[in-house]
C-alpha positions in Angstrom: -10.0 6.9 23.4 -7.6 4.1 22.0 -8.4 2.8 19.0 -7.6 -1.2 18.6 -9.4 -4.1 17.1 -11.8 -4.6 20.0 -13.2 -1.0 20.0 -13.0 -0.7 16.0 -15.3 -4.0 16.5 -17.4 -2.6 19.0 -18.1 0.2 17.0 -19.2 -2.0 13.9 -21.5 -3.9 15.6 -22.9 -1.0 16.5 -22.9 0.7 13.2 -24.6 -2.5 11.6 -26.9 -3.6 14.6 -25.1 -7.0 14.9 -24.4 -6.4 18.6 -24.3 -10.4 19.4 -22.0 -13.0 18.0 -24.7 -15.3 17.2 -25.4 -12.5 14.5 -21.9 -11.7 13.4 -18.8 -13.9 14.7 -16.1 -11.7 16.1 -13.8 -13.9 13.5 -15.8 -13.1 10.8 -16.2 -9.2 12.2 -12.6 -9.2 12.6 -12.1 -10.5 9.1 -14.1 -8.3 7.8 -12.1 -5.0 9.7 -9.0 -6.4 8.2 -10.1 -6.4 4.8 -11.4 -3.2 5.0 -8.3 -1.8 6.5 -5.7 -3.7 4.3 -7.3 -3.6 0.8 -9.7 -0.1 0.3 -8.5 2.0 3.0 -5.4 2.7 1.4 -7.1 3.5 -1.6 -9.5 5.6 0.2 -7.3 8.7 1.4 -3.6 9.4 1.1 -1.7 8.0 4.0 1.7 9.0 4.2 2.2 6.8 7.2 2.2 3.9 4.9 5.3 5.0 2.5 8.4 3.1 2.7 11.1 2.2 0.6 10.7 -1.2 -1.4 14.5 -2.7 -2.4 15.7 -5.5 -4.6 19.0 -6.9 -4.6 19.9 -7.8 -8.2 23.4 -9.3 -9.9 24.8 -11.3 -12.9 23.5 -14.2 -13.8 20.0 -13.6 -13.2 17.1 -13.0 -15.7 16.3 -9.2 -14.4 12.7 -9.9 -13.3 12.1 -9.8 -9.7 8.8 -10.0 -7.9 7.0 -7.3 -6.2 5.9 -8.2 -2.6 2.1 -8.9 -2.2 2.5 -6.1 1.0 3.0 -3.3 -1.6 0.1 -1.4 -2.8 1.7 1.0 -5.1 5.5 1.9 -6.9 6.7 5.2 -7.6 9.8 7.5 -8.0 12.2 8.0 -7.2 13.4 4.3 -8.7 17.5 4.5 -7.4 20.3 1.9 -8.4 23.3 1.5 -5.6 26.6 -0.4 -6.9 27.4 -0.1 -3.3 31.0 1.5 -3.5 29.8 4.7 -2.2 29.5 6.5 -5.5 26.7 9.2 -5.9 23.3 7.1 -6.3 21.6 6.6 -9.9 18.1 7.3 -10.9 16.6 4.8 -13.0 13.7 5.3 -16.0 10.6 3.7 -15.3 7.4 3.0 -17.2 4.2 0.9 -17.0 4.2 0.6 -20.9 5.4 -2.9 -21.8 5.2 -3.3 -25.5 7.6 0.0 -25.8 10.1 -0.9 -23.1 10.3 -4.6 -24.7 10.5 -2.5 -28.1 13.8 -0.9 -26.2 15.1 -4.1 -24.4 14.0 -7.3 -26.4 13.2 -10.9 -24.4 16.7 -11.9 -25.4 18.3 -13.8 -22.9 21.8 -13.8 -25.1 21.3 -10.0 -24.3 24.7 -8.2 -23.2 24.5 -7.2 -19.3 25.4 -3.8 -18.2 24.5 -1.4 -16.0 20.8 -1.7 -15.3 19.3 1.8 -16.8 15.2 1.5 -16.8 12.3 -0.6 -15.3 9.2 -1.8 -15.8 6.4 -2.4 -13.9 4.2 -5.3 -15.0 1.4 -7.2 -13.2 3.4 -8.8 -9.8 6.9 -8.2 -11.2 9.6 -5.4 -12.1 11.9 -5.9 -15.3 15.6 -4.7 -14.8 17.2 -3.8 -18.1 20.0 -4.1 -19.1 20.6 -7.6 -17.0 22.6 -6.7 -14.0 26.7 -7.0 -15.2 27.3 -6.7 -11.2 25.9 -6.5 -8.0 23.3 -3.6 -7.1 20.5 -2.3 -5.0 17.6 -0.9 -6.3 15.2 0.9 -4.5 11.7 2.6 -5.1 8.9 4.6 -3.0 6.2 2.1 -2.2 3.3 2.5 -0.4 2.7 -0.5 1.3 -0.7 -2.6 2.8 -0.8 -2.0 6.7 0.1 -4.9 9.0 -2.9 -6.9 10.0 -4.8 -5.7 13.0 -4.8 -8.5 16.2 -5.3 -7.9 19.8 -1.9 -6.8 20.1 -1.4 -4.6 16.7 -3.4 -1.5 16.4 -3.7 0.6 13.3 -0.8 2.1 12.4 -2.2 6.0 13.5 -4.7 6.1 16.3 -6.7 9.1 14.0 -7.8 6.4 11.5 -10.4 4.0 13.7 -13.3 5.7 13.3 -13.1 5.8 9.5 -12.1 2.1 9.5 -15.0 1.2 11.4 -17.6 3.1 9.2 -15.7 1.8 6.2 -16.6 -1.6 7.3 -19.9 -0.8 8.6 -20.9 0.2 5.1 -19.5 -2.9 3.4 -20.7 -4.9 5.1 -24.5 -3.2 5.3 -23.7 -3.1 1.2 -23.7 -6.8 1.3 -26.9 -7.3 3.7 -28.3 -5.0 1.0 -29.4 -2.2 3.5 -28.6 0.2 0.7 -30.9 3.1 3.0 -28.8 2.3 6.0 -25.4 2.4 3.8 -26.5 5.5 2.6 -27.0 7.0 6.0 -23.7 6.3 7.4 -21.7 7.4 4.1 -21.6 11.5 5.1 -20.3 10.4 8.6 -17.5 8.2 6.8 -16.4 10.8 4.5 -16.2 13.2 7.6 -13.8 11.4 9.2 -11.6 10.4 6.0 -11.7 14.5 6.0 -10.8 14.2 9.6 -8.0 12.1 8.9 -6.7 14.2 6.0 -7.1 17.7 7.6 -4.5 16.1 11.1 -2.1 14.5 8.0 -1.9 18.2 6.4 -1.6 19.9 10.0 0.9 17.4 10.9 2.8 17.8 7.7 2.6 21.4 7.4 6.0 23.4 7.2 7.7 19.9 7.1 10.1 18.9 4.6 9.2 15.7 3.0 12.3 13.6 2.5 12.2 11.0 0.5 10.2 12.6 -2.5 7.0 11.1 -1.8 
């Protein structure tokens, strides 16, 4: 069975008992599915398919502060710096500790530029210090929000379909205050999460991962 937005919606309706569009419109069901799929599901279980690279082009005369894409859920090592001349790529240090970072690199626009060596991740931005003295490319491993499900866009992996449907149904039942029904679905939701995890581990068994996610 192929898991599409339509098949997921059908199962969600069955699980919540709201089979009629007069009870819950298709647009509202689809919104609930996507809210779960994009904002909750990626945090429920490790999904290797969602790892990619985040990239920033940095240059001189810039303030050293760069936006993190709204689609990026998490950033982690390796953080790398490439000056584009074919030399080996350098690895950057990184931190979430804002006070310590700005103790080392004071927020002073007159500070000399140089080769970036450190990154602060804070809120919706990264801060590169020293500020760039030339053009560089900075990359980091990024856990990305999956694309919105539509009639023509399916889940990244077909294996995720049942878990998406059960998770969405549980959120809907919680919103309705049907906690007894939620409790009844919880073990089945966990079963489908475990099934995703087992198949992921089986698929990755014996495969050397590059990059180091």
